LUMKE-675866 format. One line per 3 residues: number of its first residue (from 1); their letters; for each residue x, y, z of N, C-alpha, C. Coordinates in pm, 1 decimal. Layout:
REM LUMKE-675866
NUM = A = X Y Z X Y Z X Y Z | ...
END
This chain:
REM LUMKE-675866
1 = MNR = -1186.0 1193.3 -2460.6 -1080.7 1267.7 -2391.1 -970.8 1170.9 -2348.4 | -847.6 1209.7 -2365.8 -735.6 1126.6 -2326.1 -713.8 1138.9 -2176.3 | -727.9 1027.9 -2102.9 -709.7 1028.9 -1958.5 -586.6 947.3 -1926.1
4 = THN = -497.6 999.8 -1844.1 -378.1 926.4 -1806.9 -333.9 964.4 -1667.5 | -284.5 867.9 -1591.3 -238.6 895.7 -1455.9 -100.7 960.7 -1454.7 | -40.4 983.6 -1569.8 88.7 1051.0 -1574.8 74.1 1202.9 -1576.3
7 = TSE = -45.8 1253.5 -1566.5 -69.1 1396.4 -1557.7 -79.0 1435.4 -1412.1 | -114.6 1563.0 -1386.3 -128.5 1610.4 -1250.0 -257.0 1561.3 -1185.7 | -344.2 1496.9 -1261.0 -468.8 1445.8 -1206.9 -441.8 1323.7 -1119.3
10 = VVP = -496.6 1326.0 -999.3 -482.7 1212.4 -908.9 -611.9 1132.2 -911.7 | -602.1 1004.6 -936.5 -717.9 916.8 -931.2 -712.2 846.1 -796.6 | -793.3 888.5 -701.2 -781.1 833.9 -565.9 -820.6 688.2 -558.4
13 = GIP = -755.8 617.5 -467.4 -792.2 479.2 -444.4 -903.0 469.7 -340.9 | -960.8 352.1 -328.8 -1062.0 325.4 -228.2 -996.6 241.5 -119.0 | -995.4 289.0 4.4 -922.9 215.6 108.7 -986.5 81.4 141.1
16 = AEF = -901.8 -12.9 178.3 -951.6 -142.3 223.7 -1025.4 -124.0 356.3 | -1122.4 -210.7 380.2 -1197.1 -205.5 505.4 -1129.3 -292.1 611.2 | -1165.6 -269.6 736.7 -1101.7 -338.8 848.3 -1110.1 -490.4 833.4
19 = GDF = -1220.5 -541.0 780.7 -1238.2 -685.0 770.8 -1184.2 -746.8 644.2 | -1129.0 -667.4 553.2 -1078.4 -721.0 427.0 -957.2 -810.7 451.7 | -954.0 -923.2 382.8 -847.4 -1020.6 405.1 -712.2 -969.1 356.9
22 = IVT = -712.3 -876.7 260.8 -584.2 -821.4 215.0 -515.9 -744.1 328.0 | -594.7 -678.9 413.9 -537.4 -609.6 529.8 -473.6 -710.5 623.8 | -545.2 -819.2 648.1 -490.9 -926.2 733.9 -359.5 -979.0 677.8
25 = RRL = -355.2 -1000.2 546.5 -233.5 -1054.0 485.3 -116.9 -957.3 501.0 | -141.1 -830.3 475.2 -32.9 -731.8 489.8 20.9 -729.7 632.4 | -69.5 -729.1 729.4 -26.2 -721.9 869.3 44.0 -850.3 911.3
28 = NIL = -1.2 -965.2 862.2 70.2 -1090.6 890.1 214.9 -1082.4 842.3 | 233.7 -1028.1 722.5 368.5 -1018.2 665.8 453.9 -923.3 749.0 | 397.7 -810.4 789.3 471.9 -715.4 873.5 515.7 -781.2 1003.5
31 = RRH = 423.4 -849.9 1067.6 452.3 -908.2 1199.3 555.9 -1019.2 1191.4 | 559.9 -1087.6 1078.2 658.7 -1195.1 1063.1 795.9 -1143.3 1022.3 | 802.1 -1020.2 976.5 930.5 -965.1 932.0 1009.7 -921.7 1054.7
34 = AGF = 1117.5 -990.5 1080.6 1190.9 -977.4 1207.0 1221.4 -831.1 1241.9 | 1172.8 -788.9 1358.8 1206.3 -657.3 1411.4 1127.4 -540.6 1356.6 | 1039.5 -564.3 1259.3 969.2 -449.8 1201.9 867.2 -393.3 1300.5
37 = VNN = 785.8 -478.7 1357.7 688.6 -434.3 1457.4 756.3 -436.4 1594.4 | 747.9 -322.3 1665.8 819.9 -309.0 1792.8 748.6 -205.4 1877.5 | 709.5 -242.5 1998.9 631.5 -151.0 2082.0 712.4 -38.6 2145.1
40 = ELA = 840.6 -28.8 2108.4 921.5 84.3 2153.7 941.2 188.5 2042.8 | 880.3 164.9 1926.0 906.0 249.3 1810.6 781.8 327.0 1768.2 | 805.5 431.7 1688.2 697.5 513.6 1632.3 679.0 478.8 1485.6
43 = CLD = 552.4 466.5 1443.2 520.9 424.0 1306.5 431.0 526.0 1237.7 | 462.3 554.9 1112.3 379.6 640.8 1027.6 313.3 555.6 920.1 | 181.6 574.0 904.0 108.4 511.5 793.1 82.0 621.6 690.6
46 = AGC = 157.6 619.8 581.6 148.8 723.7 479.1 45.2 684.4 375.7 | -67.0 757.5 373.1 -180.4 719.1 291.6 -264.0 618.1 366.5 | -300.1 653.0 489.5 -361.0 556.1 582.1 -505.3 523.7 550.1
49 = GNG = -569.9 601.1 460.7 -710.1 575.1 431.0 -795.0 586.6 555.7 | -880.3 488.6 579.2 -969.6 490.8 694.6 -907.1 434.5 821.3 | -778.7 397.9 815.0 -708.1 348.1 932.5 -715.6 198.4 953.7
52 = ASL = -755.6 123.0 851.1 -773.2 -21.5 865.8 -644.3 -91.4 910.4 | -530.4 -49.1 857.5 -402.2 -106.3 900.2 -350.3 -35.2 1024.5 | -356.3 94.8 1022.5 -301.3 177.6 1130.0 -355.3 137.5 1266.9
55 = LQL = -486.6 126.4 1278.9 -546.9 100.8 1409.0 -525.1 -42.1 1456.5 | -508.4 -134.5 1364.1 -481.3 -272.6 1405.1 -336.4 -291.2 1448.7 | -250.4 -195.2 1414.4 -110.4 -200.6 1456.7 -82.2 -112.8 1578.0
58 = ANE = -177.4 -28.5 1615.4 -151.7 75.2 1715.4 -96.9 20.0 1846.1 | -150.8 -89.9 1893.9 -105.4 -145.0 2022.2 29.2 -215.2 2012.3 | 82.3 -226.0 1891.5 210.2 -294.7 1873.2 325.4 -198.2 1849.6
61 = FRE = 295.5 -69.1 1855.4 398.1 34.9 1848.5 381.1 130.7 1966.1 | 485.7 204.2 1996.7 475.8 304.6 2103.1 375.1 412.2 2067.3 | 380.1 454.1 1941.4 284.0 551.0 1890.8 269.4 533.4 1740.2
64 = CHG = 151.8 568.6 1690.5 124.3 559.4 1547.1 61.2 690.1 1500.3 | 94.5 727.1 1377.8 36.6 847.4 1318.1 2.4 814.9 1173.5 | -115.3 855.8 1130.2 -156.2 833.8 992.6 -177.2 964.6 919.9
67 = VDA = -141.8 968.8 791.5 -169.4 1085.8 708.2 -237.5 1039.7 580.8 | -329.8 1122.5 533.0 -398.8 1093.4 408.2 -447.0 1225.0 349.0 | -448.4 1232.9 216.4 -489.8 1356.2 148.9 -640.4 1377.8 155.3
70 = NPD = -715.4 1273.9 188.0 -861.6 1282.6 190.3 -909.2 1310.6 333.1 | -962.9 1429.5 360.1 -1005.8 1460.9 497.6 -1119.9 1373.7 547.1 | -1202.6 1323.1 456.9 -1311.1 1234.1 498.6 -1255.9 1105.4 559.5
73 = YID = -1148.5 1052.9 501.8 -1087.3 932.9 556.9 -1025.9 961.6 694.7 | -964.7 1077.0 709.2 -906.0 1112.7 838.4 -1014.9 1125.6 944.2 | -1129.1 1179.6 907.2 -1242.0 1185.5 1000.6 -1283.6 1044.6 1043.6
76 = QVH = -1280.0 950.7 949.1 -1314.5 812.0 982.5 -1213.2 753.4 1081.2 | -1085.2 787.2 1060.6 -982.6 739.9 1153.8 -1008.6 795.1 1293.7 | -1037.8 923.9 1303.1 -1063.7 986.0 1433.2 -1181.3 919.4 1504.4
79 = RAV = -1286.5 890.3 1429.2 -1402.0 823.9 1489.9 -1365.4 683.8 1537.6 | -1287.9 612.1 1455.2 -1248.2 476.3 1493.1 -1156.8 477.9 1614.8 | -1068.0 576.7 1623.5 -981.1 589.9 1740.6 -1064.5 606.2 1866.9
82 = RDR = -1168.3 691.1 1859.4 -1255.5 711.1 1975.8 -1335.3 584.4 2007.8 | -1390.0 521.0 1904.3 -1473.0 402.7 1926.5 -1393.1 287.8 1986.1 | -1267.3 277.2 1946.9 -1183.1 166.9 1993.3 -1100.0 205.2 2115.7
85 = SVV = -1113.7 328.9 2163.1 -1039.9 377.7 2281.0 -888.8 359.7 2263.8 | -840.0 391.1 2146.3 -696.4 384.0 2118.0 -632.1 515.2 2163.2 | -530.9 506.4 2246.7 -475.3 627.7 2308.1 -343.8 673.1 2245.6
88 = NCT = -281.7 588.1 2164.4 -149.3 622.5 2111.4 -149.8 643.1 1960.4 | -265.4 675.6 1904.4 -278.6 686.9 1759.6 -338.9 821.3 1721.1 | -275.4 890.3 1628.0 -324.4 1018.5 1577.5 -328.9 1013.2 1425.3
91 = AAT = -396.3 1110.6 1365.5 -406.2 1115.2 1219.1 -429.2 1259.0 1175.4 | -383.7 1291.1 1054.3 -398.4 1426.9 1003.0 -406.2 1424.8 851.5 | -477.1 1523.2 797.4 -482.6 1539.3 652.3 -349.7 1594.3 603.9
94 = DNL = -291.1 1527.5 505.6 -159.7 1568.5 455.7 -140.1 1512.8 315.5 | -64.8 1584.8 235.4 -32.6 1542.9 99.8 103.0 1474.4 101.9 | 106.2 1348.4 64.5 228.6 1269.9 74.2 343.4 1329.5 -6.3
97 = CNT = 312.0 1400.0 -114.1 417.7 1458.5 -196.7 469.1 1591.4 -140.9 | 403.5 1642.7 -40.0 444.6 1771.1 18.3 415.7 1766.8 167.8 | 467.4 1665.2 234.4 429.3 1637.1 371.8 483.5 1740.8 470.2
100 = VVE = 403.0 1767.7 573.2 445.7 1858.9 678.9 501.2 1782.2 798.4 | 506.5 1649.7 788.8 565.3 1569.8 894.9 713.7 1605.3 907.6 | 760.6 1616.0 1031.1 899.7 1654.6 1055.0 996.8 1551.8 997.3
103 = PES = 1110.0 1597.9 943.9 1210.1 1504.1 889.2 1261.3 1408.7 997.3 | 1289.1 1286.1 955.9 1350.4 1183.5 1040.8 1279.5 1170.7 1175.1 | 1146.0 1161.2 1170.5 1067.5 1157.8 1293.8 1004.2 1022.1 1323.9
106 = FDR = 1018.7 923.8 1232.1 956.5 793.4 1253.6 1056.6 680.1 1233.6 | 1041.7 576.4 1320.0 1127.3 457.4 1311.1 1080.6 362.2 1202.5 | 950.2 358.9 1180.7 890.7 272.2 1080.5 790.6 351.3 997.3
109 = VIS = 786.5 321.6 868.6 687.9 381.8 779.2 623.5 269.5 698.8 | 490.1 271.5 691.5 418.8 179.6 603.5 337.6 261.3 504.0 | 323.1 209.8 383.2 244.9 277.7 279.8 193.4 171.3 184.0
112 = FEV = 63.8 141.6 195.8 5.2 30.1 122.2 -84.9 79.1 9.8 | -48.7 43.2 -114.2 -129.1 76.3 -233.5 -157.7 226.1 -240.9 | -51.8 304.6 -232.8 -63.3 450.9 -233.9 18.3 511.9 -347.0
115 = IEH = 141.2 468.3 -362.5 234.5 531.0 -456.4 179.1 534.7 -598.0 | 104.9 431.7 -635.6 53.8 423.4 -773.1 -46.8 533.1 -805.0 | -104.2 596.5 -703.2 -205.2 700.1 -725.4 -147.6 841.8 -726.7
118 = LPD = -22.6 858.2 -687.2 34.9 992.2 -673.9 64.4 1053.9 -810.4 | 46.0 1185.1 -824.3 80.9 1249.5 -950.7 230.4 1240.8 -980.1 | 312.1 1232.5 -875.6 457.8 1223.2 -891.3 507.8 1114.7 -796.4
121 = ELA = 528.4 995.9 -848.4 569.0 884.5 -763.0 704.7 907.1 -698.5 | 796.7 971.7 -770.9 930.3 995.8 -716.8 924.9 1093.4 -599.8 | 844.9 1197.8 -612.0 829.5 1293.5 -502.0 770.0 1225.5 -379.5
124 = GVR = 675.0 1134.7 -402.1 615.7 1063.3 -290.5 715.5 976.6 -217.0 | 798.7 904.6 -289.9 898.7 818.2 -227.2 1005.1 901.7 -157.0 | 1040.7 1015.4 -214.3 1134.8 1105.7 -146.6 1078.6 1154.2 -13.7
127 = SLF = 947.8 1177.8 -10.5 883.6 1220.2 112.4 892.0 1111.1 219.1 | 873.1 986.0 179.0 886.0 875.0 272.7 1029.0 865.3 325.8 | 1124.8 884.0 238.2 1265.4 882.0 278.5 1293.6 993.4 379.2
130 = RVL = 1235.8 1108.0 354.9 1259.9 1225.9 438.7 1212.3 1206.5 582.6 | 1096.5 1143.1 601.8 1039.4 1134.6 737.1 1093.6 1016.2 816.7 | 1168.4 926.5 752.2 1220.8 808.0 819.8 1351.5 840.0 891.3
133 = KPT = 1368.3 786.9 1012.1 1492.7 804.9 1086.1 1607.9 734.1 1014.0 | 1732.1 774.1 1041.6 1846.8 716.0 968.9 1855.7 564.1 977.2 | 1812.9 505.4 1089.5 1818.1 359.7 1102.0 1679.7 296.7 1088.3
136 = GRI = 1583.6 372.0 1031.8 1447.7 323.7 1021.7 1426.4 225.1 908.2 | 1305.0 169.0 906.0 1266.8 74.4 800.6 1131.3 113.4 743.2 | 1110.6 75.4 620.2 986.2 105.0 550.3 930.4 -21.8 487.2
139 = AVS = 797.6 -29.8 481.6 729.4 -137.8 409.0 628.9 -73.1 314.3 | 643.2 -101.2 186.4 558.7 -41.8 82.7 495.8 -153.5 1.8 | 366.6 -140.0 -29.8 306.1 -234.3 -123.8 247.8 -157.9 -241.2
142 = VPN = 255.3 -220.1 -357.5 204.9 -161.5 -482.8 138.5 -272.6 -563.7 | 49.5 -238.2 -657.1 -14.5 -341.5 -739.3 84.8 -415.8 -828.3 | 63.0 -545.0 -842.2 151.9 -633.1 -917.5 106.9 -643.5 -1062.9
145 = KWW = 197.4 -613.6 -1153.7 167.4 -616.4 -1296.9 120.8 -753.9 -1344.7 | 168.7 -860.4 -1281.6 143.3 -994.2 -1335.4 20.1 -1061.5 -1277.0 | -55.7 -990.7 -1191.8 -186.3 -1041.3 -1151.7 -277.7 -1037.2 -1274.1
148 = VFE = -371.6 -1127.5 -1280.9 -451.8 -1145.5 -1401.4 -544.8 -1025.9 -1427.9 | -585.2 -955.8 -1322.3 -683.1 -848.3 -1337.9 -621.7 -711.4 -1310.7 | -674.0 -610.6 -1378.5 -637.7 -472.1 -1351.2 -722.0 -424.8 -1232.5
151 = THG = -663.6 -423.7 -1114.4 -741.8 -401.6 -992.5 -789.0 -257.6 -974.7 | -724.6 -161.5 -1039.7 -762.2 -21.6 -1021.1 -853.5 32.3 -1130.0 | -890.9 -51.1 -1222.9 -983.3 -7.1 -1325.7 -916.4 66.1 -1440.9
154 = TWL = -994.9 92.3 -1544.9 -943.0 156.3 -1665.5 -1037.8 266.1 -1712.1 | -991.0 342.0 -1811.7 -1072.9 444.6 -1876.5 -1140.4 391.9 -2002.7 | -1136.5 261.3 -2023.5 -1194.7 204.6 -2144.5 -1346.0 226.7 -2147.0
157 = PLL = -1400.9 267.4 -2261.4 -1545.9 288.7 -2269.8 -1622.7 157.1 -2267.3 | -1745.5 164.9 -2219.0 -1837.5 51.6 -2219.0 -1791.0 -63.3 -2131.6 | -1695.5 -33.9 -2040.1 -1648.4 -137.3 -1949.1 -1658.1 -85.5 -1805.3
160 = PWH = -1777.4 -85.1 -1749.5 -1792.4 -36.7 -1613.1 -1732.2 -130.6 -1509.1 | -1706.9 -256.5 -1549.8 -1649.5 -353.3 -1455.8 -1510.3 -307.1 -1414.2 | -1487.4 -306.3 -1284.1 -1364.1 -249.0 -1230.0 -1240.6 -333.4 -1262.0
163 = RVP = -1251.6 -464.5 -1245.3 -1135.1 -551.0 -1258.2 -1128.7 -612.0 -1398.0 | -1066.5 -539.0 -1486.5 -1058.9 -580.3 -1626.4 -945.1 -681.2 -1643.1 | -971.2 -799.9 -1698.5 -865.7 -900.9 -1710.5 -761.4 -864.8 -1815.3
166 = LVS = -635.4 -894.6 -1780.1 -519.0 -889.7 -1869.0 -473.6 -748.8 -1907.6 | -546.6 -644.8 -1871.1 -500.6 -509.2 -1901.4 -366.4 -482.1 -1834.4 | -347.5 -534.7 -1715.9 -222.6 -511.7 -1642.7 -100.9 -565.7 -1717.1
169 = WLP = -120.6 -662.4 -1806.8 -8.8 -722.8 -1878.3 35.7 -641.6 -2000.6 | -38.3 -539.4 -2032.6 -2.5 -459.4 -2149.5 132.3 -390.5 -2129.8 | 202.6 -358.4 -2239.3 326.7 -279.9 -2227.6 299.7 -149.2 -2154.1
172 = SPL = 395.7 -104.1 -2077.5 378.1 13.5 -1991.5 326.5 137.3 -2064.1 | 376.9 172.4 -2183.1 325.1 293.2 -2250.0 175.7 286.1 -2279.2 | 128.2 167.7 -2317.6 -14.2 152.4 -2345.6 -94.9 146.1 -2216.1
175 = HSR = -44.0 72.8 -2118.9 -112.2 62.4 -1990.3 -131.6 199.7 -1926.4 | -30.3 284.2 -1934.9 -36.8 416.5 -1871.2 -142.3 506.3 -1934.8 | -183.2 475.5 -2056.0 -284.2 557.0 -2124.0 -427.0 518.2 -2087.5
178 = IAK = -447.5 393.6 -2045.8 -584.2 349.0 -2023.2 -614.6 309.8 -1879.3 | -512.4 290.7 -1796.5 -534.7 248.0 -1658.4 -547.8 368.2 -1566.1 | -618.6 350.3 -1457.9 -643.3 458.5 -1362.8 -532.4 474.8 -1259.5
181 = ARI = -438.1 383.1 -1257.2 -325.7 393.2 -1163.8 -206.5 318.7 -1221.7 | -88.3 349.7 -1173.5 31.9 279.8 -1218.9 28.9 134.9 -1171.8 | 114.7 57.6 -1230.0 130.1 -81.9 -1188.9 279.2 -114.3 -1194.0
184 = YTK = 322.1 -213.7 -1115.1 465.0 -232.2 -1093.5 509.1 -377.3 -1109.1 | 631.1 -392.1 -1155.1 704.2 -517.5 -1144.5 797.5 -504.1 -1024.6 | 857.2 -615.0 -983.2 954.4 -607.1 -873.6 1068.4 -512.2 -908.3
187 = SRI = 1115.7 -519.7 -1030.6 1229.9 -436.6 -1069.1 1193.3 -288.8 -1070.6 | 1071.6 -255.9 -1113.6 1032.2 -114.9 -1120.0 1021.8 -53.6 -980.9 | 958.6 -122.4 -884.7 942.3 -62.7 -752.4 1074.6 -59.1 -676.1
190 = TKL = 1158.5 -161.1 -691.8 1287.2 -157.0 -622.3 1377.8 -48.3 -680.3 | 1373.0 -29.9 -811.0 1450.8 77.4 -873.0 1404.8 213.7 -824.1 | 1272.9 231.8 -809.7 1218.7 358.6 -762.8 1265.5 388.7 -620.7
193 = LSQ = 1259.4 290.7 -532.6 1302.7 312.1 -395.0 1452.9 337.5 -387.5 | 1528.4 262.5 -464.7 1674.1 279.6 -464.5 1715.1 415.8 -517.0 | 1636.4 469.4 -607.6 1668.8 597.9 -670.2 1677.5 711.6 -568.5
196 = VGF = 1600.7 703.1 -459.8 1603.2 810.9 -359.9 1694.6 779.3 -242.1 | 1755.2 661.0 -241.4 1851.0 628.6 -136.6 1814.8 512.4 -46.6 | 1697.2 452.7 -64.8 1661.3 336.8 15.3 1747.8 217.1 -22.4
199 = RVT = 1776.0 133.6 77.7 1842.7 5.5 52.9 1738.3 -104.3 68.7 | 1700.8 -165.8 -41.0 1597.7 -268.5 -39.8 1652.9 -395.5 25.2 | 1577.1 -449.9 121.3 1621.6 -569.4 193.3 1537.5 -693.0 163.3
202 = DVM = 1414.8 -674.2 117.9 1329.7 -789.5 90.2 1217.2 -747.7 -4.5 | 1182.9 -836.1 -97.4 1072.7 -812.2 -191.5 993.0 -941.1 -203.4 | 860.1 -929.6 -197.3 778.1 -1050.7 -205.0 645.4 -1022.8 -274.2
205 = YVT = 587.5 -1128.1 -328.2 454.2 -1120.5 -387.1 350.6 -1151.1 -278.6 | 249.9 -1063.9 -266.5 141.6 -1083.2 -169.8 27.8 -1156.4 -239.8 | -4.5 -1274.5 -191.0 -104.7 -1359.5 -253.7 -241.5 -1291.6 -258.0
208 = APM = -311.3 -1309.7 -367.0 -445.6 -1253.6 -381.6 -534.6 -1298.9 -266.4 | -606.2 -1206.2 -201.2 -688.6 -1242.7 -85.7 -819.3 -1310.2 -122.3 | -859.3 -1296.6 -247.8 -984.2 -1355.2 -297.6 -1106.6 -1295.4 -227.7
211 = DRL = -1095.5 -1171.9 -180.0 -1209.4 -1103.0 -118.5 -1323.9 -1085.6 -216.8 | -1291.5 -1070.1 -344.8 -1395.2 -1043.5 -444.3 -1464.9 -1170.1 -493.7 | -1418.7 -1281.9 -447.0 -1485.3 -1407.9 -479.8 -1597.5 -1426.2 -378.3
214 = TFE = -1717.3 -1386.5 -415.4 -1826.2 -1372.6 -318.3 -1898.4 -1503.2 -285.0 | -1879.8 -1606.3 -366.0 -1940.5 -1736.4 -334.9 -1855.7 -1802.7 -227.3 | -1906.6 -1802.8 -104.7 -1825.5 -1837.3 11.4 -1760.3 -1975.2 5.0
217 = PLQ = -1830.8 -2081.2 -35.4 -1763.1 -2212.6 -42.4 -1642.8 -2211.8 -136.3 | -1655.7 -2142.3 -250.2 -1544.5 -2135.1 -344.6 -1431.8 -2049.6 -289.2 | -1467.2 -1940.7 -221.1 -1366.1 -1855.2 -159.0 -1287.3 -1933.6 -54.0
220 = TLA = -1356.8 -2008.0 28.7 -1290.5 -2087.3 132.1 -1197.4 -2191.0 71.0 | -1243.8 -2257.2 -34.5 -1161.0 -2356.7 -103.0 -1035.4 -2291.6 -159.8 | -1051.0 -2174.2 -223.1 -936.6 -2105.1 -282.8 -833.7 -2067.4 -176.6
223 = RKS = -881.8 -2016.1 -63.4 -790.8 -1972.8 43.0 -722.1 -2088.7 113.4 | -780.3 -2205.1 104.6 -719.1 -2321.3 168.8 -627.9 -2398.8 74.3 | -627.4 -2360.2 -53.0 -547.4 -2435.0 -150.6 -447.0 -2343.9 -219.4
226 = VFG = -476.8 -2305.5 -341.3 -381.2 -2228.8 -422.9 -346.0 -2094.7 -359.5 | -444.6 -2029.7 -296.6 -423.5 -1897.1 -240.1 -411.4 -1901.5 -87.9 | -354.7 -2011.3 -37.1 -353.0 -2033.7 106.7 -250.3 -1955.0 184.7
229 = RDT = -136.4 -1925.0 125.8 -29.6 -1855.4 198.8 -36.1 -1705.3 173.7 | 18.2 -1629.0 267.2 16.7 -1483.3 253.6 109.8 -1434.7 142.4 | 213.7 -1509.4 113.2 304.6 -1473.4 4.2 317.8 -1592.1 -91.0
232 = TRI = 360.1 -1562.6 -212.7 373.1 -1666.8 -314.3 494.6 -1638.8 -402.0 | 546.3 -1743.4 -462.5 655.8 -1727.6 -558.5 603.3 -1717.4 -701.2 | 473.3 -1736.8 -716.9 413.1 -1736.2 -850.2 350.9 -1599.2 -876.0
235 = PML = 407.1 -1518.2 -964.0 358.8 -1381.4 -984.2 210.2 -1371.6 -1016.8 | 156.5 -1466.3 -1092.5 17.0 -1457.7 -1134.5 -82.7 -1487.2 -1022.9 | -33.7 -1527.5 -905.2 -121.6 -1551.1 -790.4 -122.4 -1432.9 -693.7
238 = ATS = -52.6 -1326.2 -728.4 -34.3 -1215.0 -634.9 -97.5 -1086.2 -687.1 | -174.0 -1019.8 -602.0 -229.2 -889.6 -638.8 -130.8 -776.7 -614.7 | -38.0 -796.3 -520.4 51.0 -687.6 -479.8 194.5 -735.2 -467.1
241 = IMV = 283.0 -636.6 -464.1 423.9 -657.9 -432.2 453.0 -579.8 -305.4 | 514.9 -644.1 -206.6 555.9 -572.4 -86.4 707.2 -566.8 -80.2 | 756.7 -447.0 -48.7 900.8 -422.5 -43.6 937.0 -371.7 95.4
244 = FAT = 1041.2 -428.4 153.6 1099.3 -378.1 277.4 1231.8 -311.7 244.7 | 1256.8 -197.4 307.0 1381.1 -125.3 279.5 1423.7 -46.9 402.9 | 1549.7 -8.8 405.7 1602.6 71.9 514.0 1659.8 201.0 458.2
247 = KGT = 1670.4 299.1 546.0 1731.4 425.8 506.1 1881.9 416.7 516.4 | 1926.2 332.1 606.6 2068.8 313.3 624.9 2093.1 170.7 667.9 | 2188.2 149.3 755.5 2215.3 17.0 808.3 2188.0 16.3 956.7
250 = E = 2138.2 -96.5 1005.7 2106.6 -108.1 1147.7 2212.6 -190.7 1216.3
END
């Protein structure tokens, strides 16, 4: 059977866990980006998963709200909110391509590794544009085409291993036929955001966290050397691309 993510079928992602180093890297980048994190502002996590990013940012914003199409993940967020006694964080089941969030209701929007799974990436980005205030900012991350492994897996037979090497480097028409999610270059994601009216202000490669390198001494060595910084200029060392953009000018 021909399987492709360009159809109406959504291949859901698996959310990162609270202790995953990729979450730490994303939040480090957000916090270092001047003015993005602000305890006087409201933040939306679009495609929040289990709340791994949302809840770690909650005390750094006036209020936080997460939406995700998977109700099981939202239940996990609610439990974590209660367990952590977080008072300014809410979450609801919602479809990013048809969101019920009020227009222009958030100062900041984050969406990490979500757009690639949507049946209509353009509709999803339009939804993000819609809920952002006129002077708001957004931070989006997507999988990087030039990372050595296909992080979202493929439909290839006899290959149960999730991270297939070099598949991500295939030409887009072929990649779209065998991969379980889209993949992006810097130019592709910036063009997509610009198409709906965002003004891109910064684009960076997010260094591979090496979470899947389970031999701890080797993982520690990797993180202290080649993979030591949260961002890199070398595309092949990055699992993701993070883009910052505004709806207007501040």
